[in-house]
Every structure is written in C-alpha cells, then in structure tokens.
C-alpha positions in Angstrom: 42.8 -29.3 -27.9 44.6 -32.5 -26.9 43.0 -34.3 -29.8 44.1 -31.6 -32.2 47.7 -31.7 -30.9 47.7 -35.5 -31.3 46.4 -35.3 -34.9 49.0 -32.6 -35.7 51.8 -34.8 -34.2 50.7 -37.7 -36.4 50.7 -35.4 -39.5 54.3 -34.3 -38.6 55.4 -38.0 -38.6 57.1 -37.7 -35.3 59.5 -34.9 -36.5 58.2 -32.5 -33.8 56.6 -32.2 -30.3 53.7 -29.8 -29.5 52.6 -28.1 -26.3 50.1 -25.6 -25.0 50.7 -23.2 -22.1 48.1 -21.4 -20.0 49.1 -18.2 -18.2 52.8 -19.2 -18.6 52.4 -22.8 -17.4 52.7 -25.7 -19.9 49.4 -27.6 -19.6 49.3 -30.1 -22.5 52.2 -31.9 -24.2 52.1 -34.2 -27.2 55.2 -35.8 -28.4 58.4 -37.3 -26.9 59.8 -34.0 -25.6 59.3 -33.2 -21.8 57.3 -30.1 -20.7 60.5 -28.4 -19.6 61.8 -28.3 -23.2 59.1 -25.8 -24.3 60.6 -22.6 -22.9 60.8 -19.2 -24.7 64.1 -19.0 -26.6 64.9 -22.7 -26.2 66.7 -24.2 -29.3 64.3 -25.5 -32.0 61.2 -24.0 -30.2 58.8 -21.8 -32.1 55.6 -20.5 -30.6 52.5 -18.4 -31.4 50.0 -16.8 -28.9 46.5 -18.1 -28.2 43.7 -16.0 -26.7 41.5 -18.1 -24.5 39.1 -15.2 -23.4 39.3 -11.5 -22.6 41.3 -12.2 -19.5 43.3 -15.4 -20.0 45.9 -16.2 -22.7 48.6 -18.8 -23.6 50.9 -20.0 -26.3 51.2 -22.9 -28.7 54.7 -24.4 -28.9 56.4 -26.6 -31.4 59.8 -28.2 -30.8 61.4 -29.1 -34.2 63.9 -32.0 -34.1 65.5 -31.3 -37.5 66.4 -27.7 -38.5 65.6 -28.5 -42.2 62.0 -29.3 -41.3 61.4 -25.9 -39.6 59.6 -24.2 -42.6 57.2 -27.0 -43.1 56.6 -27.4 -39.4 55.9 -23.6 -39.1 53.1 -24.0 -41.7 51.7 -26.9 -39.7 52.0 -24.8 -36.5 50.0 -21.9 -38.1 47.3 -24.3 -39.2 47.1 -25.9 -35.8 47.0 -22.4 -34.2 44.1 -21.3 -36.4 42.2 -24.5 -35.6 42.7 -24.2 -31.9 41.8 -20.5 -31.9 38.6 -21.3 -33.8 37.8 -24.1 -31.3 38.4 -21.7 -28.3 36.3 -18.9 -29.8 33.4 -21.3 -30.5 33.6 -22.6 -27.0 33.6 -19.1 -25.6 30.6 -18.2 -27.8 28.8 -21.3 -26.6 29.5 -20.5 -23.0 28.5 -16.9 -23.4 25.2 -17.9 -25.0 24.6 -20.4 -22.2 25.4 -17.9 -19.5 23.2 -15.3 -21.1 20.3 -17.8 -21.4 20.8 -18.9 -17.8 20.8 -15.3 -16.7 17.6 -14.6 -18.6 16.1 -17.7 -17.2 17.0 -16.6 -13.7 15.7 -13.1 -14.4 12.4 -14.5 -15.7 12.2 -16.9 -12.7 12.8 -14.0 -10.3 10.3 -11.9 -12.1 7.6 -14.6 -12.0 8.2 -15.3 -8.3 8.5 -11.7 -7.2 5.4 -10.4 -9.0 2.9 -12.3 -6.9 4.9 -11.7 -3.7 5.3 -7.9 -4.2 1.9 -7.3 -5.8 -0.2 -9.0 -3.1 -1.1 -5.7 -1.4 -1.8 -2.1 -2.0 -0.4 -1.0 1.3 2.9 0.7 1.0 4.3 -1.0 4.1 3.5 -4.5 2.7 5.1 -3.6 -0.7 8.4 -2.4 0.6 8.6 -5.2 3.1 8.0 -7.7 0.3 10.7 -6.1 -1.8 13.3 -6.2 1.0 12.3 -9.8 1.8 12.9 -10.7 -1.9 16.4 -9.1 -1.7 17.2 -11.2 1.4 15.7 -14.3 -0.1 18.0 -14.0 -3.2 21.0 -13.9 -0.8 22.7 -10.9 -2.5 26.0 -9.9 -1.1 25.7 -7.0 1.3 24.7 -7.4 4.9 22.9 -4.0 5.0 19.9 -2.8 3.1 17.4 0.2 2.9 14.6 1.6 0.8 13.9 5.3 0.5 10.6 6.4 -1.0 9.6 9.7 -2.5 7.0 11.8 -0.7 5.2 13.3 -3.7 3.8 16.3 -1.9 7.1 17.4 -0.4 9.4 16.1 -3.1 11.8 14.5 -0.7 12.9 10.9 0.0 12.2 9.3 3.3 13.4 6.0 4.7 10.7 3.3 4.4 12.4 0.2 5.6 15.9 -1.1 6.5 17.8 -4.1 7.7 21.2 -4.8 9.2 21.8 -1.4 10.8 21.8 -1.1 14.6 18.4 0.0 16.0 18.1 3.8 16.0 20.7 4.4 13.3 19.9 7.6 11.5 20.0 6.9 7.8 18.5 10.0 6.3 21.9 11.6 5.5 22.1 9.0 2.6 19.6 11.2 0.7 21.9 14.1 0.8 24.8 12.4 -0.9 25.5 13.3 -4.5 25.6 9.6 -5.4 22.1 9.1 -4.2 20.8 12.2 -5.9 22.4 11.2 -9.3 20.9 7.8 -9.2 17.4 9.1 -8.3 17.7 11.9 -10.9 19.0 9.7 -13.7 16.9 6.7 -13.0 19.9 4.4 -13.6 21.4 2.0 -11.1 25.0 2.1 -10.0 27.6 -0.1 -8.3 30.3 1.4 -6.2 32.7 -1.2 -4.9 35.1 1.2 -3.2 33.3 4.1 -1.6 36.5 5.7 -0.4 37.5 6.4 -4.0 34.1 7.7 -5.0 34.0 11.4 -5.5 30.2 11.6 -5.1 30.4 10.1 -1.6 31.3 12.2 1.3 31.1 9.5 4.0 27.5 10.4 4.7 27.0 7.0 6.4 30.4 6.1 8.0 31.7 2.5 7.9 30.4 1.5 4.4 32.8 0.0 1.9 30.7 -0.8 -1.1 27.1 -0.1 -2.3 24.7 -0.8 -5.1 21.9 1.7 -5.7 18.8 0.7 -7.8 16.1 3.3 -8.6 12.5 2.1 -8.1 10.9 3.6 -11.3 7.3 3.8 -12.3 6.1 5.1 -15.7 5.8 8.6 -14.3 8.8 9.1 -11.9 11.4 7.6 -9.6 9.3 6.4 -6.7 12.2 5.5 -4.6 15.7 3.9 -4.3 16.7 0.4 -3.2 20.2 0.2 -1.7 22.2 -2.8 -0.6 25.5 -2.0 1.1 28.5 -3.8 2.7 31.2 -2.8 5.1 33.6 -4.7 2.7 34.8 -3.6 -0.7 34.3 -5.2 -4.1 31.3 -7.4 -3.3 28.8 -6.4 -6.0 28.8 -7.5 -9.7 26.9 -6.5 -12.8 24.7 -9.6 -12.5 23.5 -8.3 -9.1 22.5 -5.0 -10.7 20.5 -6.7 -13.5 18.7 -8.9 -11.0 17.9 -6.1 -8.6 16.8 -3.9 -11.4 14.2 -6.7 -12.3 13.0 -6.6 -8.7 12.9 -2.8 -8.7 10.9 -2.7 -12.0 8.3 -5.0 -10.4 8.2 -3.0 -7.2 8.0 0.3 -9.1 4.4 -0.4 -10.4 3.4 -1.7 -7.0 4.8 1.4 -5.2 3.0 3.7 -7.7 -0.3 1.7 -7.2 0.2 1.9 -3.4 0.8 5.7 -3.6 -2.4 6.1 -5.7 -4.4 3.8 -3.4 -3.3 5.7 -0.3 -4.2 9.0 -2.0 -7.6 7.7 -2.9 -8.1 6.4 0.6 -7.2 9.8 2.0 -9.6 11.5 -0.4 -12.3 9.0 0.3 -11.8 9.5 4.1 -12.0 13.3 3.7 -15.2 13.1 1.6 -16.9 10.7 3.9 -15.8 12.8 6.9 -17.2 15.9 5.3 -20.4 14.0 4.4 -20.8 12.8 8.0 -20.2 16.3 9.4 -22.8 17.6 6.9 -25.3 15.0 8.2 -24.6 15.6 11.8 -24.8 19.4 11.4 -28.5 19.1 10.6 -28.9 18.0 14.2 -26.4 19.7 16.6 -27.5 17.4 19.4 -26.1 14.4 17.5 -23.0 16.1 16.2 -20.1 13.6 15.9 -22.5 10.7 16.3 -21.5 9.0 12.9 -17.8 9.3 13.7 -18.3 7.8 17.2 -20.3 4.9 15.8 -17.5 4.3 13.3 -14.8 4.3 15.9 -16.8 2.2 18.4 -17.6 -0.4 15.7 -13.9 -0.7 14.7 -12.8 -0.9 18.3 -15.3 -3.7 18.8 -13.9 -5.5 15.8 -10.4 -5.2 17.3 -11.6 -6.5 20.6 -13.1 -9.5 18.9 -9.9 -10.1 17.0 -7.9 -10.0 20.3 -10.3 -12.6 21.8 -9.8 -15.0 18.9 -12.4 -13.5 16.5 -16.1 -14.2 16.1 -16.6 -17.9 15.9 -12.9 -18.3 15.1 -12.9 -15.7 12.3 -10.9 -12.5 12.6 -11.5 -9.3 10.7 -8.9 -8.3 8.2 -7.7 -4.7 7.9 -9.8 -4.2 4.8 -12.9 -5.5 6.6 -12.2 -3.2 9.6 -11.9 -0.3 7.1 -15.2 -1.3 5.6 -16.8 -1.4 9.1 -15.5 2.2 9.7 -17.0 3.5 6.4 -20.3 1.8 7.2 -20.3 3.6 10.6 -19.6 6.9 8.9 -22.3 6.4 6.3 -25.0 4.7 8.4 -27.0 7.9 8.9 -26.6 9.4 5.4 -30.4 8.8 4.9 -31.1 11.6 7.4 -30.6 13.9 4.4 -34.0 12.9 3.2 -35.8 13.4 6.6 -37.8 16.6 7.2 -35.9 19.2 9.1 -38.7 19.8 11.7 -38.9 16.1 12.5 -35.1 15.4 12.6 -34.4 18.4 14.9 -37.5 18.2 17.0 -36.6 19.1 20.6 -40.1 19.5 22.2 -43.5 18.0 21.6 -44.7 21.3 20.0 -42.3 23.7 18.3 -41.7 27.1 19.8 -43.8 28.9 17.1 -46.8 26.6 17.8 -46.5 27.3 21.6 -46.5 31.0 20.8 -49.9 30.5 19.0 -51.2 28.5 22.1 -50.1 31.3 24.4 -51.8 33.9 22.4 -55.0 31.8 22.3 -54.8 31.3 26.1 -54.5 35.0 26.6 -57.6 35.6 24.5 -59.6 32.9 26.4 -58.5 34.4 29.7 -60.3 37.7 28.8 -63.6 36.1 28.1 -63.6 33.1 30.4 -62.8 32.3 34.0 -59.4 30.9 33.1 -56.0 31.4 34.7 -54.2 31.2 31.4 -50.8 32.0 32.8 -50.8 29.1 35.2 -52.2 26.8 32.6 -49.7 27.8 30.0 -46.8 27.3 32.5 -48.0 23.7 33.2 -48.4 23.1 29.4 -44.8 24.2 28.9 -43.6 21.7 31.4 -45.5 18.9 29.6 -44.1 20.1 26.3 -40.5 19.7 27.5 -40.9 16.5 29.5 -39.6 13.2 28.3 -42.0 11.3 30.5 -44.8 13.5 31.9 -46.6 12.3 35.0 -50.2 11.1 34.9 -51.6 14.3 36.5 -50.0 16.5 33.9 -51.4 14.4 31.1 -54.9 14.5 32.7 -54.6 18.3 32.9 -53.9 18.4 29.2 -56.9 16.2 28.5 -59.1 18.4 30.5 -57.9 21.5 28.6 -58.5 19.6 25.3 -62.1 19.0 26.3 -62.8 22.6 27.1 -64.5 24.8 24.5 -65.4 28.5 24.8 -68.7 29.5 23.0 -69.5 33.2 22.4 -72.0 34.6 20.0 -72.4 31.3 18.1 -68.6 30.9 17.8 -66.7 28.0 19.4 -63.1 28.2 20.3 -61.2 25.2 21.6 -58.5 25.5 24.1 -56.4 22.9 22.4 -56.8 21.3 18.9 -56.5 17.7 17.9 -52.9 17.9 16.4 -51.7 19.7 19.5 -53.3 17.1 21.8 -51.7 14.3 19.7 -48.2 15.7 20.5 -48.8 16.8 24.1 -50.5 13.5 25.2 -47.5 11.3 24.2 -46.6 9.1 27.1 -42.9 9.1 26.2 -40.7 11.3 24.0 -41.8 13.9 21.5 -42.4 12.0 18.3 -45.9 11.2 17.0 -46.5 7.9 15.3 -46.2 9.5 11.8 -43.0 11.3 12.8 -41.5 8.1 14.2 -42.2 6.4 10.9 -40.5 9.3 9.2 -37.4 8.8 11.3 -37.4 5.0 10.9 -37.5 5.6 7.1 -33.9 6.9 7.1 -32.2 3.4 6.9 -34.0 2.7 3.6 -33.1 6.2 2.5 -29.5 5.5 3.3 -29.6 2.4 1.2 -31.3 4.3 -1.7 -28.5 6.9 -1.6 -25.6 4.5 -1.3 -26.6 2.1 -3.9 -25.8 4.7 -6.5 -22.2 5.0 -5.3 -19.8 2.6 -7.1 -18.1 0.9 -4.3 -14.6 -0.8 -4.7 -14.5 -4.5 -4.9 -13.1 -4.7 -1.4 -16.2 -3.0 0.0 -18.9 -5.2 -1.3 -20.6 -5.5 2.1 -20.5 -1.7 2.8 -24.1 -1.1 1.6 -25.6 -3.9 3.7 -23.4 -3.0 6.7 -24.5 0.7 6.6 -28.2 -0.3 6.4 -27.9 -2.9 9.2 -26.0 -0.5 11.4 -28.7 2.2 10.9 -31.5 -0.3 11.5 -29.9 -1.7 14.7 -29.3 1.8 16.1 -32.8 2.9 15.1 -34.5 -0.2 16.7 -32.7 0.4 20.0 -33.0 4.2 20.0 -36.5 4.9 18.9 -39.1 3.1 20.9 -42.7 4.3 20.3 -42.8 8.1 20.5 -39.2 8.7 21.6 -37.1 11.7 20.7 -35.6 12.0 17.2 -32.3 12.9 18.7 -32.0 9.4 20.2 -31.4 8.0 16.7 
C-alpha cells in the first residue's frame, strides 16, 4: 500500500498528499503534509472507506493543495482506492487459502497420528484412554474433560473416563442436561462459551463456564460424547471443534469395534461356559473341573507375571485369555468317550454285580458255598481303590472254581469279570485306560474345525497340551476315570 501511495503521489505531481488510516489511526502518509492534517472535515481533505477484512476497516485520505485540482484529484483517489481494495482483497484471499490449507494439513496430521494411537486396541478402556490422551496432547483449552459412552442394552450414557475433576466427583448429571441430549441426538458438536446464558443448561455440573461437546459417531449410532470444559468463559473456537471432530470420527469406529469385540467375547465366554458345563455334566464327579483348570492356569500366569515372568517374558492380557479358553476347552474330547468308561465308579458296574449275585445264589444251592459272605467280600473289592493282597487272592480262588453238574460247567467268575476285579489299582482296565487317554486327540480333532481368531493361534495346541498333561498325571495304569 505504501508503494501504491508513492506512485499515486508521483502521478499527482506533488499537488496532493495521501494517507491511510486503520481503525481511526493514520498509519501511512505519503507527501509533505503531516499525519495530523488528515482529519475528517479538515479543509481540502477528501476520503473514501477501505475494508481490510470482516472486522477491521480504515479510510484513504487525500489532502488537495489547490482547490482547482480537486476534481482531478478525486478521480485519482477513486483509482487508488480501487487498486488498494483489490490488493487488500487478494491478500485476504491468499491468507484465507493459506489458513485453510494449514488447517487441513493439521487435521490430516492429527488424523494420521491419532489413528494408530486410538486403534491399537479392541478394549474399550484402552480406546477411551487413548482418545482422552490425544485431547490432552493437543493442548486444547479447557482444564476438564470427560467421555460418556452409550450402553446399547440399556440405551443410557455412562461416564467412561474423565480428567481434571476432583476424585469422587459425580458427573452423571451431565447426561440429564438438555444440551447433552441434543448433541447426542443430533450427532452434531456444539460450543457454548457462556453456560450461564445457555437455555439448555440448568447448572447440572456447577462451576463450569464454557464447554465443547463432540459426539462420537459410528456408522450406526452415536456411541458416546466427548466433552472438554473450563471454569472460564469464551475459551473455545471453531477450529477446536473441527479438530476434536476429527479425533471423535477416528474414535467412533474404534469404539464401535470395541463394543462389537466385547459382545463377541461375552458370547464366546457364554458358549464356552455352556460347552464346559455340558462336558462336565457327563461326569458329575468332575463337575466344574474345566472351569477350575482355567482359573488355576490363569492364576498361575498372573503369579509368573508378578515374579518377573517366565524366563523374562510376561503374559499379555490376550495370552492370559487364551490360556483361560484352553483350560475351558481342554476336556472337550470327553464328548467322544463312551459313557460307561467316562463315568465308571466301580470295577464292575452295578448291573453286572447283580448278575454275579444271582449266579452266586444259584451256586449256593448246589455247592457247599457261602455265597452271601463271598459276595460281600467281592463288593468290597469292587469298590476299593487299592485292594489288599488277601482280597485279590480270594478273587483269584473264586475265579479258579467251577461247578460241574450233569455235564454242565458253571464258573464262579468269568474272564472279563476277573480282569476288572483283579486290578491292583483303580477301576480301569488297560483298554478302558486307552479309551480315556484318547480324549486329548479327540479334543484336538473337534477344535481344529473351529475357526479361531488370529489372537488365539496357540489355543488348539494349548488345549491339547493341557489335556495331555492332566491325563499323564491323573491316569496311571488302571486308575479311576474320574481322576482325569
């Protein structure tokens, strides 16, 4: 503008002086006249307005030395005014484009930085903490902050995280304000820089002066509301809303994914729990066994973590969850085990002992045989975990006895009965033990058809190893099935 004024003064041939004022103060003077000579209504002074931007304005002054030159100088003044206004408008446009480009750059930079920070986890706690950390990292005005999330099942908003408020401050009344409800319902952010003058605010949280509310939207619904607040008034600007909206848009997808993931986790837990209960129900003696194994395994993992980990390596939350699922599923192969083997309580089942009893009664009628006493001792052996040597010898003697009448032979005990009754430990025969030991492989066969999530790639091996380890420790030769 100074150059334009200098050129104009040269064109006038020294017959006039020029000046520009800004908000009532003369800022630039070109010519011999002093700045004090360019006042409104001063002799020989003509002026026209200049608009610098939407807020600031000024005037272009011309002081004419000779009254006869006024008409010609006025034409020159109009031309200079037009040139200066064009220059100002071009500069405003350039600055506006530069500011918009800078704002877009900052928005993209914020977007690219926040995406990996907010999307690093599917846990809701991690997502909202990352979002609130981004807000604090950007150093937005407002010393207070909070995030409310929607509980889909109950259709109400609950506080998820906050900062700046004294410990124990009850913030739930925020949800009841008409301002909050309108933002959540409309899905549009709002800035209120003077809450005392806001009709939708009934001082639900006393002491607040200004607030910015940004909905956390997903493609399906408003997942929550991000709020920054200050005890002072007039601290938030439109640029803050644009920037926070960018953060909220990133967080909206992450929050939605976290909700879906938690829902899948709950469903998966319920299904696995039902499956474990169905497995355990086949053998009431081991009811709750799978759940106890799962809890003990996770507790052992936590204990290792507290001691510095295993060989310096600690278990992550996902790995501990995988260990829990492995414990729940480790006995799923019992589904393929025969019922009479899995639930075997005695060496011979009750129905077979009834047959032996009837046989002994018949033998007692034709032979010198105290069948009642013999059957009683046989029942003791049948229920014993470790029969004594005398009892086993008694069984062998019974197995060797045969009653012969009229060319017919009737054995006191048959080979399959002897095989069970003469076990030195437990109640499983060799074949039955093999049947029980088959259930780890059966577990693997069943689980390999289930598409596991990427985070549970070791679940199949963990379940099989858990089952094998427990089976190896719990089923020595001939031991009870329930010990598995």
